[in-house]
Each structure stands twice: as C-alpha cells, then as structure tokens.
N, C-alpha and C positions, 0 to 999 in steps of 0.2 A: 504372334505378337501379343504381349500381355495387355490386358485391358487397362485403360487409364483410370486413375483414381478420381472418383466423383468429388466435386468440390463440396457437395452437401453431405458427404459421408460422415456419420457420427464419429467414426474412428479418427478421421482427419481433424474434425473439430476438437475432439478430446486431446489429440496430439498437440494441437495448437495451444490449448490451455495449459498442457503440461510444459510446453516450451516457455510460456509466459511465467509459470510458477518457478521453473528452473532458473530463469534469468533473475527474477526477483529474489529467489532463495539464495543465490550466489552473489547478489549485488554488494553485500557487505565487504567482500574481499577487494574488488576494484576501488570502492570508496576509500578503504583504508590505504590501499596502495597509492592512490592519487593524493591523499592527505600527506603521506610520507614524502611525496615529491612536490610539495608546495601548493596543493590545491585542496582547501578545506572542503568537506562534503557538501556544505551549503553552496559554495561557489561552483563545484562540479555539477551539482543538481541544476543550478541556474543555467549553466552552459549547455547541459544536455537538453533541457526543455526549451531553451532559446533556439537551439538548432531545429528542434521539432516544430516550434512555432513558425520559423522562417519557411520550412518546407510546406507546412499546412497552408500558410498564406499564399505561397507560390502556386500550390496545386488547386486550391479552392478560394481564390481571393474574395469572391462575392459573399460566400457563406462566412468566411473567417471575419471579414470586416463587418458583417452584420452583428457580430457579437458586441461591437462597440455601441450599437444602437439599442441593445437589449439590457437594461439595468438588472433584470432578473438573473442574468448570467454572471453578475459580479459575485454572487454568493458561491457559484460553482468555481469561479476563479479563486476565491479565498479558501474554500475547503480543499480544493485540489492542491493548492500551494502549501497549505498547512500539512496535509498528508505527506507530501514528498519531503518537505523541510524536516519534519519530525522523524519520519521513519528512516530516511537516509542518514541523518545525523545520529539517530539513536543506534542503529546497527553498527555504526562506525566507532562509537565510543563505549557502548555497553556490551553485556553478554548477549550474543546474537540470539540464542534460543529464548532467553527471557524477554527481550525486546519484541521478537516476532510473536510470541505467545500473548503478551500483553496487547499487542496490536490486534490480535485476532479475538479480542473481546468486542470487536466491531459489531457483531450481531446484537449485543445488548444495547449499544447506543443506537443502532438502526431502529430497533423496536420502539425505543422511547421517542426518537425523532419522528418516526413515521406516525406515531400517535399524535404528536404535537403539531407537525406540519401538514400531514396528509389526512388526519382524522381517522386513522386505522384503529380498529378495536384492539385492546390488549387482552388476548386470550389467556386463560389460566395456564395452559400448557406452555405457552411462550414465556410467561413470567417464570414458571418453574425452571425452564431450561436456562433462562437468563441467570437465575439464582445459582444454578449448577455451575455455569461458566464463571460467575463471580467467586464462588467457593474455590474453584481452581486457581483463580488469580490470587486469592488470599493465601493459599498454600505456597504459591511461588514467591510471594512477597514477604511472608512471615519469617522473622528471624527470632530465635530463642532469646528472651530477655529484652526484646526491643519494643515491647508494647504492641499497639495496634499495627497490623500489617499494612505498611505504607511503602510507596516506591522509595528505594534506598539510594538511588543515584539519578543523575540527569538522564542516563540512558533509559531507565525505567519510565520516568515521566514522559520522555519523548515517545516511547512505544505506546503508552496509553493515549497521549494526545494525538498521535498519528492515527490510531484506531478511531478516535472520535471524528477526526477529519475525514477519514475514509467513509465512515457511516454517513456523515453529512453529504459527501459527494454522491453516494449511492441514492440517498433519498432525493437530493436535488436533481439528479439525472432522471428519476422517475417523474418528478414534478415538472421538469422542463422537457419532457419527451417530445413535445410538439415542435421544439426548435430544430433547425437544420443541424445534422450531425457535424458539419464543418464548423458551425458556430460554437457548438458545445466543445468540440475538440480544441478550437482556438482558445476558448476561455480557460480550459484546463491546462493547456500548455503555457499560456500566459501566466497563470497562477504558479505553475511549476518553475517558471523563470523569476517572476517578480517577488513572490513571498520569500523564498529562500535567500535571495539577494538582500531583501529588506531586513530579514532576521539576522543575517550576517553583519549588517551595518549597525544594528542596535544591540546585538548580544553583549557587547562590551559593557554597556551601561547596566546590564542585568547580571554582571559578574562572570560572564563567560566570553571573554574577548575572542573574536575570530580574526586571524591574520588576513590581510589583503592577499589576493591571489598572486603568487609568484611561482608559477609552475616552471620546473626545469625542462630542459630540452627533451628528456625522456618521456615526459608526460603527455605531449601533444598527440602522438599516434594512439596510445591506449585510450585517451579521452575520446578521440574520434570513433574508435571501435566500440567503446562503451556507449556513446550516443547512438550509434547504429543499432546496437543490441537493444537499447531501451525502446527505440522506435519499432523494432521488430516485435518486441514484447507487447507493445500497445496494439499493433496490427493483429497479432496472434490472439490477444484477448477479445478484440472486436469480432474477429472471424469466428472464434470458438463460441463465445457467449451468444452470438446471434443464431447459432445453429443447434444449440442444446438447451434442454429445459433448465430453468434457473437452479433447481435443486442439484442437478448433475454438475453444473458449473461450480456451485458452491463446494461440492465434495471434491472435485478435481483440484480446485484452487488450494485446498488445504494441504496438498502435496508440497506447497512452498515451505511449510514447517519442516517436513522431512528433509528437503534439500538444504535448508538452512542449518538444521541440526547436524546432519552428516558432514557438511562442508566445514562447519565451525569446529567439530571434533577433529577432523582430519587436518585442516590447515592451521587452526589456531589452538588446538588442544583444549577447547572448551567442552567439558563433559558435564551435563546436567546432573544434579544430585537426585536423591530419591523423591524428595518433596516436589521438586520441579517436574519430575516425570509423572507423579500422580496428578499434579495440577494440570499438566499438559493433557493427560487422559481425560480429565473433567472438561476442560475447555473444548478440546477436539470432539469429545463425545457429545457435548451439548450442541456443537455446530452441526455434526452429522445428524443428530436426531431432529434438529430444526429443519434441515434440508429434507429429511424423510417426511416430516409432518407437512411441509409445504407441498410435497408431491401428492399427498393424500387429500389435502383440503381442496374443496371445489373452488 
C-alpha cells in the first residue's frame, strides 16, 4: 500500500502554490467570457468574493464578525478590494501579459510601503533591484515617438494600481499578523465584494461606464464554478505559503506570469513583442534576485 502524502510535504505545498498561480494566470479568460454574457468583471468579482465572505462568516462567525470591531482591518479591506477590482478588470480589457507584468512591479511598492508603514530599512541592493524592475516597466510602456513611457491604456493603469493594492495588502497583513486569521480573511473578502461593486457604480462618472449586471442563463453555472475555483486558489495559497519560506513562495508565484502568457498567446493570440520580453526578463529577474537575497539575509 503506497505511503500517504504528508500534509507538511514541501512538494505538496509547492503544488498548492502552483495551483493558485494557475488559477490566477488563467483568470482573464473566464472574466472575459462572463463579460460577454452580461456580467462585467467588476460585478463578477463582487459576486465571487461575496460568496467567499458568506462561507467565511458561516464557518468562523466569531472571528469574521470580529473584523467589524477592528478599525485597523479597514485598510486591509480597502487594499484587497483595490487589488481585485484593478487586476480583474485590467486583464479583462488590456493585453494580459502587459497587465500581469505591470502588476508584478508589486515588490517595488512593497519596499517603499514597508519603509513608510513598518520602518524597515531601505538597503542599497533592494533599491537597485527596484530600479531594475522599473527599467523593465519603462521598456514595456515605451512607444517610439510617444515621449515619456507612460501607461497607454486603462488596462495598463489598472495593472499598476492592482500591484500597488497588492503591495499594500502584503504589508498590512504583516502589520496585522496578530489578528485572527478569520478576521483578516473576512476583511479581505468583504473588500473583494464591496470595492469592485462601488467602482462599478461610480466608474460612469469617470468616463468608463459599467453596465448593470444582466447575466444570461448560460452565465450562472460558470460563475459558480469560477467562484469555487477562486476559493480553492485562496485555500491553496494559505496552505502553501504557511509551509514554505517566503522566498520560495515568491519564486513559485511568478509562474503566474508564465501561465498568463501561454494562455493569452494560445486563446487570444496575444504575442508579446521584443521590448515586452526584455522588460519581462528585467522585472522577473529583479523579483527572483530579491527572493534570493531574502533567503540569504539574516
């Protein structure tokens, strides 16, 4: 009889992180499909996280309701909601690889926010790696004759903003590590529901009207499957990240870029150009070196 797989196995933890990265790397496709069937990405994001919030409150009502009594978790609610609203909308309307790579400038913003909010020192090597990642972003954004390299589309801006939101979430999770996991999860799921819905309602006043949700009959079952997949991704992330060093988690999570690039090329015909590939190498290289340095630092 074969030996059972140990729950603390590093391979199982890495597989869980790969599953999380796979689901997120492919998420652009169901968001676009749901959009074509009457459910804008902001509304589908709100629905997915609303379902996750209901399950969290049902499983851990005490911890979840404690989030209402902890004003410090409001920041986590806002940052998590910003992350999901921007990333999910961005990959739905922009070039998938560009949006994902701009999102993965997150370590740059994390470094600055950790200095500001946690008082962590800015080491010269970390600053150099941040400059390397920003150089990669400049290559991705630069267009001949267009002046300074700036985001050229709403999708680009959403990718950048989503990365800032994710950096805020990571730093706030460290600052609020003493809070009950159920309270943190409830705050994040509430943000994933409330912020996208709010953005959807006010986007029209900003020049990007979002239609009210009118899903057709075909959309309900895929939406349920998608919600289950996102909950599975969240569980996989918590399982894997709790059992592997942070540097290993960071490296494995970069596989999301690969999954996104391959799926976008295969399903949408989006092929990155030479400058985008070089920029991707700089951003991913900076992230890998940062993870390696973290492993060496005491």
